[in-house]
C-alpha positions in Angstrom: 72.6 -32.8 7.4 73.7 -32.1 3.8 71.3 -31.9 0.8 69.3 -34.7 0.0 67.5 -34.4 -3.4 64.5 -36.8 -4.3 62.3 -36.4 -7.2 58.7 -37.7 -7.7 56.6 -37.4 -11.0 52.9 -37.4 -10.5 51.8 -37.7 -14.4 51.9 -34.2 -15.0 54.9 -32.5 -13.3 57.9 -33.5 -11.5 58.4 -32.2 -7.7 61.9 -32.1 -6.4 62.1 -32.4 -2.6 65.3 -30.6 -1.4 66.2 -31.7 2.4 68.7 -30.2 4.7 71.3 -27.8 4.1 71.4 -26.1 0.7 74.4 -24.0 0.0 75.6 -22.4 -3.2 78.1 -25.6 -4.0 75.0 -27.6 -4.5 73.5 -25.4 -7.1 74.9 -27.6 -9.8 73.2 -30.3 -8.8 69.9 -28.6 -8.7 70.3 -26.9 -11.7 70.7 -30.4 -13.3 67.4 -31.2 -12.3 66.1 -27.9 -13.6 67.5 -28.8 -16.9 66.1 -32.4 -16.8 62.4 -31.7 -15.9 61.7 -27.8 -16.5 59.0 -26.6 -17.4 57.0 -29.1 -15.5 58.7 -28.5 -12.2 58.2 -27.9 -8.7 60.8 -27.7 -5.5 59.4 -28.9 -2.4 61.2 -27.1 0.3 59.2 -28.3 3.5 62.5 -30.1 4.7 65.1 -27.4 3.9 66.8 -26.8 7.2 69.3 -23.9 5.9 69.8 -21.9 2.5 72.5 -19.3 1.6 71.9 -16.2 -0.4 72.8 -17.5 -3.6 70.3 -20.3 -3.2 67.5 -17.9 -2.6 68.4 -16.0 -5.5 68.2 -18.9 -7.6 64.9 -19.9 -6.0 63.7 -16.4 -6.9 64.7 -16.7 -10.6 63.3 -20.1 -10.9 59.9 -19.1 -9.3 59.9 -16.1 -11.7 60.4 -18.6 -14.6 57.3 -20.8 -13.4 58.9 -23.3 -11.1 56.4 -23.6 -8.1 57.8 -23.5 -4.6 56.0 -25.8 -2.3 55.9 -25.9 1.5 58.2 -22.9 1.4 59.4 -22.0 4.9 58.6 -18.6 5.9 62.0 -17.5 6.6 62.9 -18.5 2.9 59.7 -16.8 1.3 60.4 -13.6 3.2 64.1 -13.7 2.0 63.0 -14.1 -1.6 60.6 -11.0 -1.1 63.5 -9.3 0.2 65.8 -9.8 -2.4 63.0 -9.0 -5.1 62.4 -5.8 -3.5 66.3 -4.9 -3.8 66.2 -6.1 -7.5 68.4 -9.3 -6.5 71.7 -7.4 -6.7 74.8 -8.8 -7.9 77.2 -6.1 -6.8 78.3 -6.7 -3.1 78.1 -3.0 -2.6 74.5 -2.6 -3.1 72.2 -2.9 0.0 71.6 -6.4 1.4 68.6 -7.7 3.1 
């Protein structure tokens, strides 16, 4: 299954449901949703089946800017914590999680 993006507005904020595999190549589409709905935005990750490192870094950055991560799978939450503990390195020679 590839990425499926669905948006829902509850009168206060938009929840963007990200379902399936989410890879770096889909970040442009997700960033378009952020630009459209920020700052009243939440990501529902309950149906995310697989993410890559760039997506985890993106989600960590978005959460740091106030985007809520709903139904975030435990492995994604732990990976975000690991990336944050290492300062979200961009140099491939830095320690990886």
